[in-house]
C-alpha positions in Angstrom: -4.8 29.4 8.3 -1.6 29.2 6.0 -1.5 25.4 6.7 -4.6 25.0 4.7 -3.3 27.0 1.8 -0.1 25.2 1.3 -1.6 21.6 1.8 -1.4 19.6 -1.4 -4.7 17.8 -2.3 -4.5 14.2 -2.9 -7.0 11.8 -4.5 -7.0 9.8 -1.4 -8.3 12.4 0.6 -12.0 11.9 -0.5 -13.9 9.2 1.5 -15.8 8.0 -1.6 -12.5 7.3 -3.5 -11.4 5.2 -0.4 -14.8 3.3 -0.5 -14.4 2.6 -4.2 -10.8 1.6 -3.7 -12.1 -1.0 -0.9 -14.7 -2.3 -3.1 -12.2 -2.6 -6.2 -9.6 -4.3 -4.0 -12.1 -7.0 -2.8 -13.5 -7.4 -6.2 -10.2 -7.7 -8.2 -8.4 -9.8 -5.5 -11.4 -12.2 -5.5 -11.2 -12.7 -9.2 -7.2 -12.5 -9.4 -6.9 -14.9 -6.7 -8.7 -17.5 -8.6 -6.4 -17.1 -11.7 -2.7 -16.0 -11.1 -2.3 -12.5 -9.6 -1.7 -12.3 -5.8 -1.5 -9.1 -3.7 -3.0 -7.0 -6.3 -3.1 -3.2 -5.6 -1.3 -3.5 -2.3 1.0 -0.5 -3.0 -2.2 1.5 -3.9 -3.9 0.6 -0.6 -0.6 1.3 1.3 -0.5 4.7 -0.3 -4.0 5.5 0.7 -3.2 4.4 4.2 0.0 6.7 4.6 -2.2 9.6 3.2 -5.0 9.0 5.7 -2.1 9.0 8.5 -0.6 12.2 7.1 -4.0 14.0 6.8 -5.5 12.6 10.0 -8.5 11.2 8.1 -9.2 8.3 10.6 -12.8 7.5 9.9 -12.4 6.9 6.1 -9.2 5.0 6.9 -11.4 2.2 8.2 -12.1 1.1 4.5 -8.2 1.0 3.7 -7.7 -1.0 6.8 -10.4 -3.5 5.8 -8.9 -3.6 2.2 -5.4 -4.5 3.6 -7.0 -7.1 5.9 -8.9 -8.5 2.9 -5.7 -8.8 1.0 -4.0 -10.3 4.0 -6.5 -13.1 4.4 -7.0 -13.7 0.8 -3.3 -14.4 0.4 -2.7 -16.4 3.7 -0.9 -14.0 5.8 -1.7 -13.5 9.5 -4.3 -10.6 10.3 -2.7 -7.2 10.4 0.7 -8.5 9.5 1.1 -6.2 6.4 -0.6 -3.3 8.3 2.0 -3.5 11.0 4.7 -3.8 8.3 3.2 -0.7 6.6 3.0 1.2 10.0 6.7 0.2 10.6 7.8 1.7 7.4 5.7 4.7 7.9 6.8 5.5 11.3 10.6 4.2 11.3 12.1 3.9 7.9 10.5 6.7 5.8 11.6 9.4 8.5 15.1 7.9 8.5 15.3 7.9 4.7 13.9 11.4 4.3 16.6 12.6 6.6 19.2 10.9 4.2 17.6 11.8 0.9 16.2 15.2 0.4 14.1 14.2 -2.6 10.4 14.2 -1.5 8.9 13.2 -4.8 10.4 9.6 -4.6 9.1 9.2 -1.2 5.7 7.5 -2.2 7.7 5.2 -4.8 10.1 4.3 -2.1 7.4 3.4 0.4 6.0 1.1 -2.0 9.2 -0.7 -2.9 10.1 -1.1 0.8 6.5 -2.5 1.3 6.9 -5.2 -1.3 10.3 -6.1 0.0 8.8 -6.6 3.3 6.0 -8.6 1.9 8.7 -10.8 0.2 10.4 -11.2 3.5 7.3 -12.2 5.4 6.0 -14.4 2.6 9.3 -16.2 2.6 9.2 -16.8 6.4 5.7 -18.4 6.1 5.7 -19.9 2.8 8.0 -21.4 0.1 9.6 -18.6 -2.1 10.1 -19.4 -5.8 10.7 -17.6 -9.0 7.1 -17.3 -9.8 6.3 -15.4 -6.5 9.1 -12.9 -7.1 7.9 -12.4 -10.6 4.2 -11.7 -9.5 5.5 -9.3 -6.8 7.6 -7.5 -9.4 4.7 -7.2 -11.8 2.4 -5.9 -9.1 5.2 -3.4 -7.9 5.4 -2.3 -11.4 1.7 -1.8 -11.8 1.4 0.0 -8.5 4.1 2.5 -9.5 2.5 3.2 -12.7 -0.9 3.8 -11.1 0.6 6.0 -8.3 2.7 7.9 -10.7 -0.4 8.7 -13.0 -2.6 9.6 -9.8 -3.1 13.4 -9.2 
């Protein structure tokens, strides 16, 4: 009973928010891929994915997995490559870094930074890397950090 009292509520615990996030990611990535921004909102979707894993909220996590899959297919990645990268970060890298660093408040931001570094590595393996790609990834990283920082 005491576990329920100390649990911090998150916006990604709501199923309707996850469905709205899925719809927003699909619409924004369809529009943004026509113009200039790639992988928009990947950090936010990854943060929702880790929150679903933390709270064992598996049924609404289907919306998050579909959003990640849409981002991957829209940008030319192999299916489930970013999802496997995110799972690797969540299972192996974050527990190691939380043992080294005591600060828990930067954990979400650190996860997003590690995800974008991994996406840059995956993208450089499959495609050409240029300054425009790094600029777009950095812009998306800053946008995701701002949005995650403002979320309750």
